[in-house]
C-alpha positions in Angstrom: -99.1 -246.0 152.1 -96.1 -245.1 150.0 -93.5 -246.7 148.2 -89.8 -246.4 147.3 -88.2 -246.8 145.0 -84.3 -248.2 144.6 -82.2 -249.3 147.0 -79.0 -249.9 148.4 -77.8 -252.5 146.0 -78.2 -250.3 143.1 -81.2 -252.3 141.3 -84.4 -251.6 141.2 -86.7 -252.6 144.1 -89.8 -251.8 145.2 -90.5 -251.9 148.6 -93.1 -250.4 151.1 -93.1 -247.2 152.9 -94.1 -247.6 156.4 -93.5 -243.9 157.4 -96.9 -242.2 157.8 -97.5 -238.6 155.9 -98.2 -236.6 158.5 -98.3 -233.2 155.9 -102.6 -233.8 155.5 -102.9 -233.8 158.9 -100.7 -231.1 159.8 -102.7 -228.6 157.4 -106.0 -229.7 158.7 -104.9 -228.6 162.1 -103.4 -225.3 161.1 -106.7 -224.7 159.3 -109.0 -225.9 162.7 -106.1 -223.7 164.6 -106.9 -220.8 162.7 -110.6 -221.1 162.6 -110.3 -221.6 166.4 -108.1 -218.6 166.8 -110.8 -216.0 164.9 -113.8 -217.7 166.4 -112.9 -217.6 170.4 -113.4 -213.9 170.7 -116.8 -213.6 168.9 -117.7 -216.6 171.4 -117.7 -214.3 174.2 -120.6 -212.2 175.3 -120.3 -209.1 177.7 -123.0 -208.7 180.1 -123.5 -205.1 181.5 -123.6 -205.7 185.5 -124.7 -202.8 187.7 -123.0 -203.5 190.2 -122.6 -201.5 194.2 -119.3 -199.4 195.0 -116.4 -201.6 196.5 -116.8 -199.6 199.3 -119.2 -198.1 201.1 -120.1 -194.1 201.2 -118.6 -193.1 204.2 -120.9 -191.8 206.5 -124.0 -192.9 204.7 -126.0 -195.8 206.4 -127.1 -198.3 204.2 -131.0 -198.2 204.2 -133.4 -201.2 205.5 -134.5 -203.1 202.3 -138.2 -203.2 201.5 -139.7 -206.6 201.1 -142.9 -207.2 199.3 -144.1 -211.2 200.8 -146.9 -213.1 198.6 -148.4 -215.6 200.9 -150.4 -218.6 199.4 -153.7 -217.1 200.4 -153.2 -214.2 198.4 -152.2 -211.9 201.5 -149.7 -209.3 200.2 -147.4 -207.7 203.2 -144.9 -204.9 203.0 -143.0 -206.0 206.2 -145.5 -206.6 208.5 -148.3 -204.6 207.2 -150.7 -205.8 205.0 -151.8 -204.3 202.0 -153.6 -205.2 198.6 -153.0 -204.9 195.2 -154.6 -201.8 195.0 -153.2 -200.0 197.8 -149.6 -202.0 196.5 -147.7 -198.4 195.1 -148.8 -195.8 197.9 -147.7 -198.6 200.6 -144.4 -199.3 199.4 -143.6 -196.0 198.4 -144.3 -195.2 202.0 -142.0 -198.1 203.5 -139.5 -196.7 201.2 -139.7 -193.3 203.1 -142.4 -191.4 202.7 -143.8 -190.2 199.9 -140.8 -188.8 197.8 -140.8 -188.8 194.0 -137.9 -190.8 194.2 -139.1 -193.8 196.1 -139.6 -195.5 192.5 -135.6 -195.6 192.0 -134.8 -197.5 195.2 -134.7 -201.4 195.4 -137.5 -203.8 196.8 -137.7 -207.3 197.1 -140.3 -209.5 196.5 -140.8 -212.9 198.1 -143.4 -215.3 197.3 -144.1 -218.5 199.6 -143.3 -221.9 197.3 -147.0 -222.3 197.0 -147.8 -219.3 195.4 -149.7 -219.7 192.0 -148.1 -217.6 189.3 -150.8 -215.6 188.5 -150.7 -214.3 191.6 -146.8 -213.3 191.7 -146.7 -211.9 187.9 -150.0 -209.9 189.3 -147.3 -208.3 191.8 -144.7 -208.1 189.5 -146.9 -206.3 186.7 -148.3 -203.9 189.0 -144.7 -202.7 190.2 -143.4 -202.3 186.3 -146.5 -200.5 185.6 -145.7 -197.8 188.1 -142.0 -197.5 187.5 -140.7 -200.0 190.1 -137.9 -201.3 187.7 -135.4 -202.0 190.4 -137.0 -205.3 191.9 -135.1 -208.1 193.6 -136.6 -211.9 193.6 -136.0 -213.7 196.8 -136.2 -217.5 196.9 -135.6 -219.8 199.5 -134.4 -223.6 199.8 -137.3 -226.0 199.9 -136.2 -228.9 201.8 
């Protein structure tokens, strides 16, 4: 709180000054504004997304996706054909259109029942990744 010296009567009187001194407040706000202006661009994160083209290529018919289903009992199915972990990779390549060497570049989808253990699921995922299948989509269903 400040004080005023002097008055309208020409005498020296001391009065209280009820005005708020906003200079320190403005200084702090300007410093915070500069800090946020400098820090805001650093907070943005760029994520590389592999998005499909906006329009499908003309004349190209989309392929039917390949679904790998894992059941609670440990059974593994590719579409409706049952397979095992040992024969998973050849069966996936044949389901993707023969034994062409480019079958590992195609996308496959893995879905599992809600009761499947994490170990069973990761066994399938590791088998796919160990054999070069890196485009794997995961599907889930709502449990209600």
